[in-house]
KEMAR-529171 format. One record per residue (C-alpha): residue number from 1; x, y, z; residue in three letters. Coordinates in nm, 4 decimals. Example, Ala and Ser with C-alpha at 12.3 -4.5 7.8 and 13.67 -1.06 7.14 Angstrom:
2
i=1 | east=1.2300 | north=-0.4500 | up=0.7800 | aa=ALA
i=2 | east=1.3670 | north=-0.1060 | up=0.7140 | aa=SER
END
This chain:
341
i=1 | east=1.4306 | north=-2.3216 | up=-3.7341 | aa=MET
i=2 | east=1.1047 | north=-2.1836 | up=-3.8713 | aa=TYR
i=3 | east=1.2436 | north=-1.8565 | up=-4.0007 | aa=GLY
i=4 | east=1.0370 | north=-1.6612 | up=-3.7500 | aa=LYS
i=5 | east=1.1294 | north=-1.4199 | up=-3.4747 | aa=LYS
i=6 | east=1.1157 | north=-1.5564 | up=-3.1215 | aa=THR
i=7 | east=0.9323 | north=-1.3556 | up=-2.8567 | aa=ILE
i=8 | east=1.0480 | north=-1.4230 | up=-2.5020 | aa=LEU
i=9 | east=0.8105 | north=-1.2966 | up=-2.2350 | aa=PHE
i=10 | east=0.9491 | north=-1.2881 | up=-1.8805 | aa=ILE
i=11 | east=0.7062 | north=-1.2066 | up=-1.6025 | aa=ASP
i=12 | east=0.8519 | north=-1.0473 | up=-1.2862 | aa=GLU
i=13 | east=1.1818 | north=-0.9922 | up=-1.4689 | aa=ILE
i=14 | east=1.3204 | north=-0.8085 | up=-1.1649 | aa=HIS
i=15 | east=1.3523 | north=-1.1478 | up=-0.9939 | aa=ARG
i=16 | east=1.6303 | north=-1.2385 | up=-1.2375 | aa=PHE
i=17 | east=1.9650 | north=-1.1531 | up=-1.0820 | aa=ASN
i=18 | east=2.2279 | north=-0.9414 | up=-1.2597 | aa=LYS
i=19 | east=2.4055 | north=-1.2422 | up=-1.4123 | aa=THR
i=20 | east=2.0807 | north=-1.3862 | up=-1.5463 | aa=GLN
i=21 | east=1.9812 | north=-1.0510 | up=-1.6955 | aa=GLN
i=22 | east=2.3271 | north=-1.0113 | up=-1.8504 | aa=ASP
i=23 | east=2.2849 | north=-1.3482 | up=-2.0204 | aa=ALA
i=24 | east=1.9865 | north=-1.2105 | up=-2.2148 | aa=LEU
i=25 | east=2.1695 | north=-0.9083 | up=-2.3493 | aa=LEU
i=26 | east=2.3669 | north=-1.0558 | up=-2.6450 | aa=PRO
i=27 | east=2.0586 | north=-1.2370 | up=-2.7744 | aa=HIS
i=28 | east=1.8547 | north=-0.9177 | up=-2.7546 | aa=VAL
i=29 | east=2.1288 | north=-0.7227 | up=-2.9322 | aa=GLU
i=30 | east=2.1734 | north=-0.9672 | up=-3.2215 | aa=ASP
i=31 | east=1.7990 | north=-1.0031 | up=-3.2738 | aa=GLY
i=32 | east=1.7787 | north=-1.3700 | up=-3.1782 | aa=THR
i=33 | east=1.4822 | north=-1.2868 | up=-2.9614 | aa=LEU
i=34 | east=1.2405 | north=-1.0056 | up=-2.8903 | aa=ILE
i=35 | east=1.2323 | north=-0.9571 | up=-2.5150 | aa=LEU
i=36 | east=0.9199 | north=-0.8476 | up=-2.3332 | aa=ILE
i=37 | east=0.9628 | north=-0.8111 | up=-1.9585 | aa=GLY
i=38 | east=0.6940 | north=-0.7350 | up=-1.7036 | aa=ALA
i=39 | east=0.7690 | north=-0.6094 | up=-1.3551 | aa=THR
i=40 | east=0.5838 | north=-0.4567 | up=-1.0630 | aa=THR
i=41 | east=0.9047 | north=-0.2740 | up=-0.9652 | aa=GLU
i=42 | east=1.0698 | north=0.0321 | up=-1.1122 | aa=ASN
i=43 | east=1.2725 | north=-0.1024 | up=-1.4089 | aa=PRO
i=44 | east=1.5198 | north=0.1836 | up=-1.3812 | aa=TYR
i=45 | east=1.6173 | north=0.0427 | up=-1.0408 | aa=PHE
i=46 | east=1.5633 | north=-0.3311 | up=-1.0799 | aa=GLU
i=47 | east=1.6573 | north=-0.4088 | up=-1.4418 | aa=VAL
i=48 | east=2.0090 | north=-0.3826 | up=-1.5834 | aa=ASN
i=49 | east=2.0776 | north=-0.0451 | up=-1.7422 | aa=LYS
i=50 | east=2.2024 | north=-0.2147 | up=-2.0583 | aa=ALA
i=51 | east=1.8676 | north=-0.3915 | up=-2.1070 | aa=LEU
i=52 | east=1.6650 | north=-0.0821 | up=-2.0202 | aa=VAL
i=53 | east=1.8638 | north=0.1309 | up=-2.2661 | aa=SER
i=54 | east=1.7723 | north=-0.1110 | up=-2.5440 | aa=ARG
i=55 | east=1.4053 | north=-0.1223 | up=-2.4482 | aa=SER
i=56 | east=1.0919 | north=0.0852 | up=-2.4633 | aa=ILE
i=57 | east=0.9473 | north=0.1249 | up=-2.1149 | aa=VAL
i=58 | east=0.5707 | north=0.1382 | up=-2.0762 | aa=PHE
i=59 | east=0.4205 | north=0.2368 | up=-1.7423 | aa=GLN
i=60 | east=0.0873 | north=0.0715 | up=-1.6627 | aa=LEU
i=61 | east=-0.1235 | north=0.2952 | up=-1.4428 | aa=ASN
i=62 | east=-0.3567 | north=0.1966 | up=-1.1617 | aa=GLN
i=63 | east=-0.7059 | north=0.0962 | up=-1.2714 | aa=LEU
i=64 | east=-0.9810 | north=0.3507 | up=-1.2212 | aa=SER
i=65 | east=-1.3076 | north=0.2785 | up=-1.0426 | aa=GLN
i=66 | east=-1.4809 | north=0.2639 | up=-1.3815 | aa=GLY
i=67 | east=-1.2262 | north=0.0087 | up=-1.5050 | aa=ASP
i=68 | east=-1.2933 | north=-0.2134 | up=-1.2035 | aa=ILE
i=69 | east=-1.6698 | north=-0.1932 | up=-1.2539 | aa=ILE
i=70 | east=-1.6295 | north=-0.3008 | up=-1.6183 | aa=ARG
i=71 | east=-1.4099 | north=-0.5929 | up=-1.5108 | aa=ILE
i=72 | east=-1.6642 | north=-0.7041 | up=-1.2493 | aa=LEU
i=73 | east=-1.9502 | north=-0.6761 | up=-1.4994 | aa=THR
i=74 | east=-1.7544 | north=-0.8839 | up=-1.7482 | aa=SER
i=75 | east=-1.6829 | north=-1.1460 | up=-1.4815 | aa=ALA
i=76 | east=-2.0528 | north=-1.1726 | up=-1.3986 | aa=LEU
i=77 | east=-2.1459 | north=-1.2132 | up=-1.7677 | aa=ASP
i=78 | east=-1.8692 | north=-1.4477 | up=-1.8855 | aa=ASN
i=79 | east=-1.9937 | north=-1.8068 | up=-1.8747 | aa=GLU
i=80 | east=-1.6565 | north=-1.9658 | up=-1.9618 | aa=ILE
i=81 | east=-1.4026 | north=-1.7800 | up=-1.7475 | aa=LYS
i=82 | east=-1.6360 | north=-1.5934 | up=-1.5164 | aa=GLY
i=83 | east=-1.9501 | north=-1.6371 | up=-1.3113 | aa=LEU
i=84 | east=-2.1953 | north=-1.6335 | up=-1.5994 | aa=GLY
i=85 | east=-2.3093 | north=-1.9899 | up=-1.5257 | aa=MET
i=86 | east=-2.4681 | north=-1.8571 | up=-1.2054 | aa=PHE
i=87 | east=-2.7906 | north=-1.6630 | up=-1.2145 | aa=ASN
i=88 | east=-2.6569 | north=-1.3452 | up=-1.0508 | aa=ILE
i=89 | east=-2.8052 | north=-1.0024 | up=-1.0127 | aa=LYS
i=90 | east=-2.5750 | north=-0.7376 | up=-0.8710 | aa=SER
i=91 | east=-2.6846 | north=-0.3953 | up=-0.7549 | aa=ASP
i=92 | east=-2.4955 | north=-0.1021 | up=-0.9055 | aa=ALA
i=93 | east=-2.4128 | north=0.0339 | up=-0.5596 | aa=GLU
i=94 | east=-2.2578 | north=-0.3015 | up=-0.4665 | aa=ALA
i=95 | east=-2.0298 | north=-0.2963 | up=-0.7707 | aa=LEU
i=96 | east=-1.9390 | north=0.0674 | up=-0.7044 | aa=SER
i=97 | east=-1.8517 | north=-0.0171 | up=-0.3454 | aa=PHE
i=98 | east=-1.6289 | north=-0.3085 | up=-0.4476 | aa=LEU
i=99 | east=-1.4601 | north=-0.0982 | up=-0.7160 | aa=ALA
i=100 | east=-1.3921 | north=0.1801 | up=-0.4679 | aa=ASP
i=101 | east=-1.2754 | north=-0.0365 | up=-0.1814 | aa=ILE
i=102 | east=-1.0421 | north=-0.2393 | up=-0.4091 | aa=ALA
i=103 | east=-0.8374 | north=0.0786 | up=-0.4601 | aa=ASN
i=104 | east=-0.7326 | north=-0.0070 | up=-0.8160 | aa=GLY
i=105 | east=-0.6652 | north=-0.3767 | up=-0.7476 | aa=ASP
i=106 | east=-0.8814 | north=-0.5799 | up=-0.9864 | aa=ALA
i=107 | east=-0.7777 | north=-0.9064 | up=-0.8217 | aa=ARG
i=108 | east=-0.9167 | north=-0.7950 | up=-0.4853 | aa=ALA
i=109 | east=-1.2457 | north=-0.6914 | up=-0.6467 | aa=ALA
i=110 | east=-1.2751 | north=-1.0198 | up=-0.8411 | aa=LEU
i=111 | east=-1.2027 | north=-1.2253 | up=-0.5314 | aa=ASN
i=112 | east=-1.4752 | north=-1.0367 | up=-0.3467 | aa=ALA
i=113 | east=-1.7392 | north=-1.0769 | up=-0.6174 | aa=ILE
i=114 | east=-1.6563 | north=-1.4495 | up=-0.6444 | aa=GLU
i=115 | east=-1.6872 | north=-1.4897 | up=-0.2685 | aa=LEU
i=116 | east=-2.0191 | north=-1.3083 | up=-0.2778 | aa=ALA
i=117 | east=-2.1478 | north=-1.5360 | up=-0.5543 | aa=ALA
i=118 | east=-2.0369 | north=-1.8565 | up=-0.3793 | aa=LEU
i=119 | east=-2.1593 | north=-1.7690 | up=-0.0298 | aa=THR
i=120 | east=-2.4917 | north=-1.6014 | up=-0.1100 | aa=THR
i=121 | east=-2.7888 | north=-1.8292 | up=-0.1415 | aa=GLY
i=122 | east=-3.0313 | north=-1.7942 | up=-0.4288 | aa=ALA
i=123 | east=-3.3745 | north=-1.6481 | up=-0.3617 | aa=GLY
i=124 | east=-3.7078 | north=-1.8122 | up=-0.4344 | aa=GLU
i=125 | east=-3.6747 | north=-1.6950 | up=-0.7919 | aa=ASN
i=126 | east=-3.3381 | north=-1.8729 | up=-0.8237 | aa=GLY
i=127 | east=-3.1410 | north=-1.5486 | up=-0.8467 | aa=ILE
i=128 | east=-2.8307 | north=-1.4784 | up=-0.6376 | aa=ILE
i=129 | east=-2.8741 | north=-1.1181 | up=-0.5395 | aa=HIS
i=130 | east=-2.5521 | north=-0.9325 | up=-0.4517 | aa=ILE
i=131 | east=-2.6512 | north=-0.6272 | up=-0.2518 | aa=THR
i=132 | east=-2.4379 | north=-0.3617 | up=-0.0811 | aa=LEU
i=133 | east=-2.4498 | north=-0.5414 | up=0.2593 | aa=PRO
i=134 | east=-2.3370 | north=-0.8633 | up=0.0894 | aa=VAL
i=135 | east=-2.0488 | north=-0.6783 | up=-0.0792 | aa=ALA
i=136 | east=-1.9447 | north=-0.5214 | up=0.2508 | aa=GLU
i=137 | east=-1.9204 | north=-0.8650 | up=0.4106 | aa=GLN
i=138 | east=-1.7009 | north=-0.9978 | up=0.1311 | aa=CYS
i=139 | east=-1.4295 | north=-0.7336 | up=0.1423 | aa=ILE
i=140 | east=-1.3862 | north=-0.6039 | up=0.4945 | aa=GLN
i=141 | east=-1.0576 | north=-0.4202 | up=0.4513 | aa=LYS
i=142 | east=-0.9600 | north=-0.1625 | up=0.1924 | aa=ARG
i=143 | east=-0.6933 | north=-0.2979 | up=-0.0435 | aa=ALA
i=144 | east=-0.3880 | north=-0.0765 | up=-0.0117 | aa=ILE
i=145 | east=-0.1388 | north=-0.0738 | up=-0.2995 | aa=ASN
i=146 | east=0.1713 | north=-0.0909 | up=-0.0817 | aa=TYR
i=147 | east=0.4660 | north=-0.3228 | up=-0.1267 | aa=ASP
i=148 | east=0.7275 | north=-0.2684 | up=0.1441 | aa=LYS
i=149 | east=1.0078 | north=-0.3244 | up=-0.1049 | aa=THR
i=150 | east=0.8545 | north=-0.1698 | up=-0.4161 | aa=GLY
i=151 | east=0.7671 | north=0.1627 | up=-0.5746 | aa=ASP
i=152 | east=0.4595 | north=0.2228 | up=-0.3604 | aa=SER
i=153 | east=0.6782 | north=0.1968 | up=-0.0495 | aa=HIS
i=154 | east=0.9168 | north=0.4648 | up=-0.1733 | aa=TYR
i=155 | east=0.6400 | north=0.6832 | up=-0.3152 | aa=ASP
i=156 | east=0.4479 | north=0.6794 | up=0.0119 | aa=THR
i=157 | east=0.7478 | north=0.7510 | up=0.2347 | aa=ILE
i=158 | east=0.8472 | north=1.0293 | up=-0.0070 | aa=SER
i=159 | east=0.5023 | north=1.1868 | up=0.0200 | aa=ALA
i=160 | east=0.5172 | north=1.1421 | up=0.3987 | aa=PHE
i=161 | east=0.8481 | north=1.3263 | up=0.4333 | aa=ILE
i=162 | east=0.7505 | north=1.6005 | up=0.1879 | aa=LYS
i=163 | east=0.4266 | north=1.6582 | up=0.3795 | aa=SER
i=164 | east=0.6175 | north=1.7072 | up=0.7060 | aa=MET
i=165 | east=0.8664 | north=1.9322 | up=0.5273 | aa=ARG
i=166 | east=0.5768 | north=2.1275 | up=0.3773 | aa=GLY
i=167 | east=0.4178 | north=2.1822 | up=0.7212 | aa=SER
i=168 | east=0.1005 | north=1.9865 | up=0.6407 | aa=ASP
i=169 | east=0.0261 | north=1.7723 | up=0.9489 | aa=PRO
i=170 | east=-0.2974 | north=1.6394 | up=0.7988 | aa=ASP
i=171 | east=-0.1286 | north=1.4948 | up=0.4899 | aa=ALA
i=172 | east=0.1604 | north=1.3640 | up=0.7017 | aa=ALA
i=173 | east=-0.0828 | north=1.1840 | up=0.9334 | aa=LEU
i=174 | east=-0.2641 | north=1.0316 | up=0.6361 | aa=TYR
i=175 | east=0.0572 | north=0.8842 | up=0.4943 | aa=TYR
i=176 | east=0.1585 | north=0.7686 | up=0.8426 | aa=LEU
i=177 | east=-0.1752 | north=0.5898 | up=0.8752 | aa=ALA
i=178 | east=-0.1415 | north=0.4437 | up=0.5260 | aa=ARG
i=179 | east=0.1980 | north=0.2953 | up=0.6066 | aa=MET
i=180 | east=0.0856 | north=0.1542 | up=0.9413 | aa=LEU
i=181 | east=-0.2308 | north=0.0119 | up=0.7844 | aa=TYR
i=182 | east=-0.0226 | north=-0.1633 | up=0.5178 | aa=ALA
i=183 | east=0.2069 | north=-0.3194 | up=0.7788 | aa=GLY
i=184 | east=0.5133 | north=-0.0974 | up=0.7464 | aa=GLU
i=185 | east=0.7730 | north=-0.1398 | up=1.0211 | aa=ASP
i=186 | east=0.7106 | north=0.1445 | up=1.2710 | aa=PRO
i=187 | east=1.0841 | north=0.1560 | up=1.3471 | aa=LYS
i=188 | east=1.1491 | north=0.2444 | up=0.9837 | aa=PHE
i=189 | east=0.8934 | north=0.5242 | up=1.0038 | aa=ILE
i=190 | east=1.0496 | north=0.6522 | up=1.3266 | aa=ALA
i=191 | east=1.3938 | north=0.6664 | up=1.1642 | aa=ARG
i=192 | east=1.2579 | north=0.8770 | up=0.8797 | aa=ARG
i=193 | east=1.1009 | north=1.1179 | up=1.1296 | aa=ILE
i=194 | east=1.4363 | north=1.1565 | up=1.3073 | aa=VAL
i=195 | east=1.6079 | north=1.2352 | up=0.9773 | aa=ILE
i=196 | east=1.3396 | north=1.4899 | up=0.8883 | aa=CYS
i=197 | east=1.3819 | north=1.6576 | up=1.2267 | aa=ALA
i=198 | east=1.7424 | north=1.7441 | up=1.1404 | aa=SER
i=199 | east=1.7184 | north=1.7792 | up=0.7646 | aa=GLU
i=200 | east=1.4097 | north=1.9993 | up=0.7464 | aa=ASP
i=201 | east=1.3682 | north=2.1543 | up=1.0928 | aa=VAL
i=202 | east=1.7232 | north=2.1692 | up=1.2211 | aa=GLY
i=203 | east=1.8159 | north=2.4538 | up=1.4525 | aa=ASN
i=204 | east=1.4998 | north=2.6469 | up=1.3758 | aa=ALA
i=205 | east=1.3524 | north=2.4281 | up=1.6497 | aa=ASP
i=206 | east=1.6178 | north=2.2102 | up=1.8194 | aa=PRO
i=207 | east=1.3465 | north=2.0420 | up=2.0276 | aa=HIS
i=208 | east=1.2222 | north=1.8693 | up=1.7114 | aa=ALA
i=209 | east=1.5164 | north=1.6303 | up=1.7119 | aa=LEU
i=210 | east=1.4625 | north=1.5553 | up=2.0808 | aa=GLN
i=211 | east=1.0956 | north=1.4763 | up=2.0163 | aa=VAL
i=212 | east=1.1834 | north=1.2584 | up=1.7163 | aa=ALA
i=213 | east=1.4547 | north=1.0621 | up=1.8989 | aa=VAL
i=214 | east=1.2291 | north=1.0136 | up=2.2015 | aa=ALA
i=215 | east=0.9537 | north=0.8891 | up=1.9702 | aa=ALA
i=216 | east=1.1947 | north=0.6455 | up=1.8021 | aa=ALA
i=217 | east=1.3067 | north=0.5072 | up=2.1389 | aa=ASN
i=218 | east=0.9496 | north=0.4788 | up=2.2660 | aa=ALA
i=219 | east=0.8405 | north=0.3075 | up=1.9435 | aa=THR
i=220 | east=1.1209 | north=0.0552 | up=1.9900 | aa=ASP
i=221 | east=1.0155 | north=-0.0623 | up=2.3359 | aa=PHE
i=222 | east=0.6380 | north=-0.0117 | up=2.3129 | aa=ILE
i=223 | east=0.5589 | north=-0.1394 | up=1.9649 | aa=GLY
i=224 | east=0.2252 | north=-0.1582 | up=1.7894 | aa=LEU
i=225 | east=-0.0536 | north=-0.0730 | up=1.8249 | aa=PRO
i=226 | east=0.0160 | north=0.1937 | up=2.0907 | aa=GLU
i=227 | east=0.3260 | north=0.3345 | up=1.9199 | aa=CYS
i=228 | east=0.1025 | north=0.4830 | up=1.6510 | aa=LYS
i=229 | east=0.0094 | north=0.7505 | up=1.9093 | aa=ILE
i=230 | east=0.3746 | north=0.8317 | up=1.9742 | aa=ILE
i=231 | east=0.4526 | north=0.8475 | up=1.6029 | aa=LEU
i=232 | east=0.1506 | north=1.0717 | up=1.5525 | aa=SER
i=233 | east=0.2781 | north=1.3116 | up=1.8196 | aa=GLN
i=234 | east=0.6221 | north=1.3294 | up=1.6595 | aa=ALA
i=235 | east=0.4804 | north=1.3713 | up=1.3083 | aa=VAL
i=236 | east=0.2515 | north=1.6568 | up=1.4079 | aa=THR
i=237 | east=0.5325 | north=1.8305 | up=1.6004 | aa=TYR
i=238 | east=0.7757 | north=1.8050 | up=1.3089 | aa=ILE
i=239 | east=0.5077 | north=1.9164 | up=1.0622 | aa=SER
i=240 | east=0.4153 | north=2.2255 | up=1.2647 | aa=CYS
i=241 | east=0.7709 | north=2.3226 | up=1.3633 | aa=ALA
i=242 | east=0.9504 | north=2.6155 | up=1.2001 | aa=LEU
i=243 | east=1.1747 | north=2.4894 | up=0.9232 | aa=LYS
i=244 | east=1.5388 | north=2.5256 | up=0.8214 | aa=SER
i=245 | east=1.7573 | north=2.3154 | up=0.5941 | aa=ASN
i=246 | east=2.0770 | north=2.5005 | up=0.6897 | aa=ALA
i=247 | east=2.2261 | north=2.1935 | up=0.8585 | aa=ALA
i=248 | east=2.2024 | north=1.9657 | up=0.5546 | aa=ILE
i=249 | east=2.2999 | north=2.2466 | up=0.3170 | aa=ALA
i=250 | east=2.6095 | north=2.3124 | up=0.5267 | aa=GLY
i=251 | east=2.7311 | north=1.9544 | up=0.5426 | aa=ILE
i=252 | east=2.6678 | north=1.9044 | up=0.1696 | aa=GLU
i=253 | east=2.8849 | north=2.2071 | up=0.0839 | aa=LYS
i=254 | east=3.1549 | north=2.0873 | up=0.3217 | aa=ALA
i=255 | east=3.1457 | north=1.7336 | up=0.1770 | aa=MET
i=256 | east=3.1788 | north=1.8789 | up=-0.1714 | aa=ASN
i=257 | east=3.4922 | north=2.0695 | up=-0.0692 | aa=ASP
i=258 | east=3.6372 | north=1.7594 | up=0.0953 | aa=VAL
i=259 | east=3.5919 | north=1.5731 | up=-0.2327 | aa=ALA
i=260 | east=3.7126 | north=1.8485 | up=-0.4681 | aa=SER
i=261 | east=3.9631 | north=2.0745 | up=-0.2872 | aa=VAL
i=262 | east=4.3117 | north=1.9482 | up=-0.2159 | aa=LYS
i=263 | east=4.4430 | north=2.0899 | up=0.1108 | aa=ILE
i=264 | east=4.7947 | north=2.0917 | up=0.2481 | aa=SER
i=265 | east=4.6752 | north=1.9909 | up=0.5929 | aa=GLY
i=266 | east=4.5269 | north=2.1069 | up=0.9219 | aa=VAL
i=267 | east=4.6591 | north=2.4489 | up=1.0332 | aa=PRO
i=268 | east=4.9700 | north=2.3833 | up=1.2421 | aa=VAL
i=269 | east=4.8445 | north=2.5727 | up=1.5484 | aa=HIS
i=270 | east=4.5401 | north=2.3388 | up=1.5635 | aa=LEU
i=271 | east=4.7391 | north=2.0166 | up=1.5491 | aa=LYS
i=272 | east=4.7592 | north=1.7859 | up=1.8492 | aa=ASP
i=273 | east=5.0247 | north=1.9017 | up=2.0964 | aa=ALA
i=274 | east=4.9639 | north=1.6464 | up=2.3715 | aa=HIS
i=275 | east=5.2826 | north=1.4502 | up=2.3214 | aa=TYR
i=276 | east=5.6531 | north=1.5040 | up=2.3779 | aa=LYS
i=277 | east=5.8395 | north=1.7187 | up=2.1268 | aa=ASN
i=278 | east=5.5161 | north=1.8314 | up=1.9570 | aa=ALA
i=279 | east=5.6223 | north=2.1948 | up=1.9938 | aa=LYS
i=280 | east=5.9487 | north=2.1171 | up=1.8178 | aa=ASP
i=281 | east=5.7332 | north=2.0520 | up=1.5127 | aa=LEU
i=282 | east=5.5356 | north=2.3706 | up=1.5716 | aa=GLY
i=283 | east=5.2227 | north=2.1790 | up=1.6605 | aa=HIS
i=284 | east=4.9876 | north=2.3825 | up=1.8775 | aa=GLY
i=285 | east=5.2164 | north=2.6853 | up=1.8776 | aa=VAL
i=286 | east=5.0109 | north=3.0019 | up=1.8594 | aa=GLY
i=287 | east=4.6808 | north=2.8348 | up=1.9431 | aa=TYR
i=288 | east=4.4432 | north=3.0607 | up=2.1340 | aa=LYS
i=289 | east=4.2281 | north=2.8974 | up=2.4031 | aa=TYR
i=290 | east=3.8823 | north=3.0530 | up=2.3504 | aa=ALA
i=291 | east=3.7816 | north=3.0374 | up=2.7164 | aa=HIS
i=292 | east=4.0718 | north=3.2641 | up=2.8103 | aa=SER
i=293 | east=3.9156 | north=3.5547 | up=2.6214 | aa=TYR
i=294 | east=3.6177 | north=3.7822 | up=2.6932 | aa=PRO
i=295 | east=3.2930 | north=3.6214 | up=2.5853 | aa=GLY
i=296 | east=3.4774 | north=3.2895 | up=2.5531 | aa=HIS
i=297 | east=3.5606 | north=3.3753 | up=2.1936 | aa=TYR
i=298 | east=3.8703 | north=3.4786 | up=2.0020 | aa=VAL
i=299 | east=3.9041 | north=3.5019 | up=1.6283 | aa=LYS
i=300 | east=4.1652 | north=3.2734 | up=1.4756 | aa=GLN
i=301 | east=4.2100 | north=3.0511 | up=1.1732 | aa=GLN
i=302 | east=4.0338 | north=2.7162 | up=1.1945 | aa=TYR
i=303 | east=3.9857 | north=2.6211 | up=0.8291 | aa=LEU
i=304 | east=4.2789 | north=2.5012 | up=0.6182 | aa=PRO
i=305 | east=4.4587 | north=2.7717 | up=0.4199 | aa=ASP
i=306 | east=4.2899 | north=2.6704 | up=0.0946 | aa=GLU
i=307 | east=3.9415 | north=2.7154 | up=0.2444 | aa=LEU
i=308 | east=3.9791 | north=3.0435 | up=0.4340 | aa=ILE
i=309 | east=3.6625 | north=3.2462 | up=0.3913 | aa=GLY
i=310 | east=3.4387 | north=2.9495 | up=0.3139 | aa=ARG
i=311 | east=3.0978 | north=2.9664 | up=0.4818 | aa=ILE
i=312 | east=2.9106 | north=2.6392 | up=0.5089 | aa=TYR
i=313 | east=2.6516 | north=2.7091 | up=0.7762 | aa=TYR
i=314 | east=2.4070 | north=2.9859 | up=0.6849 | aa=GLU
i=315 | east=2.1334 | north=3.0018 | up=0.9502 | aa=PRO
i=316 | east=1.7815 | north=3.0917 | up=0.8471 | aa=SER
i=317 | east=1.5603 | north=3.3591 | up=0.9988 | aa=ASP
i=318 | east=1.3233 | north=3.1015 | up=1.1496 | aa=ASN
i=319 | east=1.2748 | north=3.0280 | up=1.5182 | aa=GLY
i=320 | east=1.5786 | north=2.9660 | up=1.7354 | aa=VAL
i=321 | east=1.8034 | north=2.9774 | up=1.4308 | aa=GLU
i=322 | east=1.7344 | north=3.3497 | up=1.3941 | aa=LYS
i=323 | east=1.9101 | north=3.4057 | up=1.7281 | aa=LYS
i=324 | east=2.1917 | north=3.1760 | up=1.6177 | aa=ILE
i=325 | east=2.2248 | north=3.3797 | up=1.2997 | aa=LYS
i=326 | east=2.2476 | north=3.7058 | up=1.4926 | aa=GLU
i=327 | east=2.5131 | north=3.5648 | up=1.7274 | aa=SER
i=328 | east=2.7137 | north=3.4082 | up=1.4470 | aa=LEU
i=329 | east=2.6998 | north=3.7283 | up=1.2436 | aa=SER
i=330 | east=2.8590 | north=3.9176 | up=1.5329 | aa=LYS
i=331 | east=3.1361 | north=3.6597 | up=1.5638 | aa=LEU
i=332 | east=3.1993 | north=3.6555 | up=1.1895 | aa=ARG
i=333 | east=3.2172 | north=4.0357 | up=1.1797 | aa=SER
i=334 | east=3.5149 | north=4.0563 | up=1.4157 | aa=TYR
i=335 | east=3.8041 | north=4.2423 | up=1.2487 | aa=PRO
i=336 | east=3.9933 | north=4.0083 | up=1.0172 | aa=GLN
i=337 | east=4.3291 | north=4.1551 | up=1.1235 | aa=GLN
i=338 | east=4.2894 | north=3.9926 | up=1.4657 | aa=GLU
i=339 | east=4.3238 | north=3.6526 | up=1.3012 | aa=LEU
i=340 | east=4.6057 | north=3.4493 | up=1.4592 | aa=ASN
i=341 | east=4.7451 | north=3.7379 | up=1.6639 | aa=LYS
END
């Protein structure tokens, strides 16, 4: 109408569902509007790929302590939008404390300085003096940047798991405490510990999974606050345990073959023979019952013909898995000509 471009700003654009986001696309493409979207979530997850591909993504980083101090100073000086109409004197150590304790959240710091200004009486000289003790009373809990459905949630749990995997119990305990402090569901944390016990410890220390499962069960029926002790025990055990990823590596290789290799079927001697006339079809014929042989082992074909020779499980040299590796190596070294005799 006015021969000018229209700028459409959408705050919290991730709250638009897929259909609503799709409705914007043709108008963005034909230039009807210039779209600016703001979101506290990861746009690569929460915004349609078509919109993201046609956009420039800017990541806004957490405010530094110096940034927060400048914001607080501005709020104290601004007479129109701030607290400048009050006669306030604030000690530098009080501002530094608020900036530090806000943990990058300017809103938390501003709320605290406003509360301090409104609840602190003026002295005989008419000045409201915000000291460190006053600041401590106005913000009694550190502001944690942690949204249980957002990026900070995934970033923290990622750091938590990687710390256990990296055998750093101190870092793992810190992230555990951070999640509990922010109100994360302890059952969710327990599930991640159980996964880590198999994925990153595995058979190097089979007790790790037992500890993790026991901790998950105990967390379920005990609950907070006491379950933090149980989770701490499991986290420190998993962190300090010898590590092996052979279990996850094995199943991933096997899953890849299932998806990519066409097989003719299960070897006929392994097929179910517990029904009438099964042997007429050759099912189970030639199968060797392992317990009938010395050492309860006999070499025979178990994999389908197309996968003979595949090795999925490769034990590490750590902990119990070293013994498993030695035993498996002996079994795998049996003469190949004995196969299916």
